[in-house]
N, C-alpha and C positions, 0 to 999 in steps of 0.2 A: 921666664926667669923667677922663682917663686917671689911673692912679693914678705916687704917685713911684718913684724911684726909691733903690733904699738910701740909707743916709747915706755910703757908701765911693763911690758913684758920682762925686763930683769928683773922683777920680784921671783918669778915663778921660773922652773927648771923645766918649761917642755920641749919636746924636741925641736932644734932650729929648723931642721927638714922637715917639719911637719906644719901644714899651715890647719891649726886645730881652731874648728866654728865648730867643737862639741862640748864645751863647758857643761850645757845640760844634763846631762848623761848620768857622768859621775863625779864632778866637777873639774877640779885640780888645785891643789896646794902650796900655797907661796914657800918658798924655800923657808922665810923664818918661821913660820908656822911649825915646818916640818921639824927645824930645830929646836923649839918650844915645846914639842910633843918628846921628843927626846931626853930632853931636861927634866921633862916629868916623869920618863920610861927609866932614867937615870936614878930619879929621888926615891921612884917604890922601891928598886930593888937594891938602895943602898941601905935599908933598911925595912922588909917589907911587914915585917908584925907592924912596927912603928906607925907607918905609913897609913895601912886599910885600919888600927883602931884607933889613931888621933885624928892625923893627918888629913885623909881621905873625906872626911864628913865635910871638915871646914873647908876644901877645897870645891866638894860640890854646893855650899851654902854660895860660896864668891861668882861660882859658876851659874849658879840659879840666878843671883840676885842680878849681873851683868844682863842675862835671855828675858830677867821678868823687866828689866827695864829698856830694851831693845824693844820687845814684843806688848809695851805698854799692858802689862799683868802682873800680877799677884804672883813673885816669885815661888812661891807657897802652895800655888796650882801649877808649879813642873812639874814634871817627870824627863827625868835621860833615858835615851832610849841607841838604838844602834843604827836606825833606820826607819824611813816613814813608814815601810812596809809591815815593820816590826811595833812601828805607833795604832797602824788599819787592821792589824792581829790581835792586839794586846785588846782593843775596844773590843771589837766582833766577837772575843772568845770568853771574853768576860761578861757580857749580857745574856741576858734570859727570854727568851720569845718563846711564843705560844703558837700553835699548831696553825696555821691562816694566815700568821702576820707577815706584813707586804713591807719590804727591804727595798725602797729608791733608791735608785742609781742612773746615770748616762751613760750612754755608750760611748763615749769617749773618756771613759775610765783609763786607768793604767791597769794593765790586765796584772798583775799582782794581788792588786786589791780586788780586781774585781772574782778573781779564783779564792780570795777568803770569805768575802760574799759569798758567792756560791757554797763552799766547803762548808758554812755556819747554816747555812738555808738548805743543804739538806737531812744535817743532824737534827735543826728543829722540823725539821718540814716546813720553813717559812717560804714564801713566793717571793722571786726577785723581779720588780719592775722597772722593765730597761726603758728609759729615755731615749728618744732615737730623736739627736741632733744633727742636725745638717751639716753638709759644710762641702762647698761654702755658704757663710753667713753671712745674714745683712746687717744683723743686730743683737745689743744683749736681751731688748725683749724679746726678742723669739725662744730663746732658752726659758725665761723666766714662765712663759706661758706654757711649753711646751712639758717644766717639769712639774706647774702646778696644775695643770690637766689631769698628770699620769696621779698626785696624792686623791688617796682614797681614806675611809674612814679604819679602815686596815692597814695604813704604814704608820711604821714605828720608827723609820730609820730611813735618811738619806745621806748618802753618800755623795758629795760636793766638791769636783778641784775647786785649787784656787784658779790653777794652770793647765791646762788639759796638757799629760807627757805628748799623745801621737799626735796632736790637731794644732799644739802651741795654743790656743785661746786663752784669752783671759778671760773667764767667766764671771756672771754678774754673784760672785758667793757673796760679798756683803748683802746684799737686797736678797739672795734666798736665803739666806741664812736668818734673817731677822723674821720675813714673812714664815717660815717654816717653823721655826721654834715657835712663834707667834702664834701657829698651828698648834702648839702640844708636839711639834714632833721633832725629837734629836737631829740637830745635824754631825755629822761626824766628815771636819772638814779638812780634806786632802791637801793639807800645804806642800807640799814634799819640793814642789817650786813655789818658795814661799819665803822663808827670812832670806834677807838681803838681793830677793827681786821684786819686792813689792814694799811699802808702807804696808806694815801691819799690827791693829791695835786690837788684840784680842780679846781683852775687855770689850770695847766697843762691840767687837763682832758680835760677840755674844752666844756663840758655837760651843753646843755640851762639849764637843769636842775638837781637837785640832791636834794635829801629826806636823814635823816639818824638817827637813833634812837640812843641817846646818853644812854638809859638807858639800854643797851646789854651789849654791851664790854668796855663801858668807865666807866660802874659803876653807873650813875648817879639818881636819885634817877625818879621813873614811873613820866612820863607825860613831858618828855623833851627831843626833837628831834629838828632838824636842817633845814632847808628849804633854798639851796642854788639857786639862780636864779642871771643868768649873766644879765649884766648891757642892753645888748639893748634887753632883753627879757620883761624888770621889767614893761614896764606900760602897759602891757595886761595880768599881774598876780596880780590880788588882795585876800583878804585871805575870807575862807569860810561863815564869817560875818562880813558883812557892818555898819562899827561903823564911829565912830565921825573922825576916819582916814582920811577920805577919802576928809574932806571939812575943816581942821582945819587947820591953818597956818604953813609952811614950816618952818620956821624959817632957821637953818641951818642943818636941815634933809630932807630927800628926800622923797617924797610922799608915795614908798613903803615902807620904813622902819613905816612913821606914820600909814600907815594903820595895819602893821601887831604888831606893838607893843602894841595897845590899841584896841582891841574887844569888851570889853567891862570888867567888876568886875569879875575877875579871881582870882586863886593860884595861880602865879609865883613865888613861894616859889624853885622849881624844875631849873628853868633856870637861878635863883641868883646863885645856888650853882656851876656852871659847873666850874667856873677858880679854885675852891677848890679841886673838883674832880677829872682834871685833875694835878694838884700835887701830891695831897695825894696817889692817886694809884698810881703812876711815884714813887712815893720814895717807897714803899713796895719793887720795887724789883731794885736790884744794874744794871744800865743802863736803868730807863727810860722806857718809853714807849718803843720805840724800839726792846730793848731786853724784856720787856712782850710778846710782841709779835710774837716774833720767838720761848720763849719758849713754847706760847698754842699751837702755830702751832706744834713744835716739840711733843710735848705730845700728839695731836690727832692725828698724824701720829700713833706714837707710840703706841696709846691704838685701833688703827685701824688694823693695823697690828696683835695685841693679838687678835683680837675678829676672824678676817680671817682665822687664823693661827688656833685656838677651833673648826672654826665652819668648815674649809675645804673646803671657798672659796677666790675666788681673789679678791682683792680691784675694786669694778668698775670706779674709773680712776685712772689715774696718780698722783703719790703726789705734783706737780704742779698743780693739779689743786682744791688740799685741800686749806681753811686756818683756820680756826680752829672749823669747827664741819665738821664731816663726816656721811656720809649713806650708809648703806648696807642691800644690800638686806638681807632677812634672808629664809632662806637654807628648802628646804621640806616643806615651809610650803603653797604658792603659794599665793591666793588671800583670805583672811578670809574675803568676801564680808563686811566688815563692813564698813561704812561712816567713813568719817573723823571726823566728829565732836563727832563720840562714841568712848568711849574706847573700845581700841582693848582689850582682854579681856588678852592677853599679858601681856600686859602695865601694869592691875590693880595687875597681878598677881606678876608681879614684884614690885610692890609698895607694896604689901604688905609683902613682902621678903627686905623691906629697898633701894630698887634701883628706884632715881625719873630718867626715861628714855625715852622717846618719840618714842611711835611704833604703826606704822598706815598703813593700805592698801590706795592705791592710782591707778589712772587709766590709767598714762601716763608718762611711760610704765605701764601697769597694776602690780603688787605687792604687796605683805606687806615690809614694810622698820621699820629701827632704826637706828635713829639719835643720835652720841653722839658730846659732846661738851669738850671745854678747857679750863679753866681759871685758874687763881691763885690757888685760894682754891681746886685744882682738883690733886690729887695724880694718878702715875700709878698703883698703885696696888688697885685704886679703878676701874680700867680699864679690871684687872687679875680678880678681883672678877665678875663683871658684864660677862665676858664671861664662866668663871664657870660655872656661874647660867641659863646664857643665853642655855647653851650647854645641861643644865641638863634639863630644862623647855622645850626647843625644840623636844627634845628626848621624854618625855615624854608626848607630844601634839601627836608624830605620835602612841603611843603604847595604 
């Protein structure tokens, strides 16, 4: 019998027939947030010209101020983009390089962002230096040492994750950012798994560039992400779409804000909901966002422990390297040889049994993996159920 979700699941419209343990991939938007977005969309269509010419700028300002407060940064350093991959591309496509420059990136980086690095590197004749991070891993110190060992006098940019997507590792991003920036190496912080998952103080972290998805752990509508650019870096950063903002009179704003706020007609309703999203989700749980983050982390650690005990495996990293997603090796299965973009048969089988959880093969290091997530709608019984089903399915694969 499939387990019940948590007592907070009524805030979401998730399929009650599915044990949803994959919040980390695309997030899940609460019902009230969906209604708030519809309210904004209705407002846009009620009088489109007035909305875009008079209301939109004030709405974006309010959203920027709410995010600035949440991320402890100057709201004027914030631009809104559709997702973190767009943010990464925006920075990489804005920067100029010289032949022989080096971009440093760990091998656990999200593949879409690594693709953007490779694209830019080929165009400019830049070398990509890949830092091989072990998995399993024993400490954050290993990562710091391996990254610093890969730095050279030619390093001009480093892309560092807050939490790695494939392996679910909470990176020592605060320490790495401070050390690299102190060496004169700009850091592009890929915080796709960031806002709503971890406490982030962007001014304190000090990265040149940070991008983070609001649709994941903050639970905004899809299409809402944040790009933070430090003031001294803003003159060189432009949106992927060049539009009126490049020449429009400044008034009381900045060229950076002008360019990003207006890149053409588009649905900005997801961005407009952000103040509501922050307050609404905070009100779901006593203690607000700090308590939500701690609750989710404790739950995923407990879920990981259940899986490891049931499958007879050791956790691949210490608890301090876990936020609210956790990846494990699948024992006795090896590499199925299935590319990342094709569904693993085990993933499909689990879905047939009503469990939504990612299973895939990966080459760095080689193996077959499963990743769990935790948010307010999840319950510990769901992970126990996964552990029992997974044990049986892996046993069936071997027989």
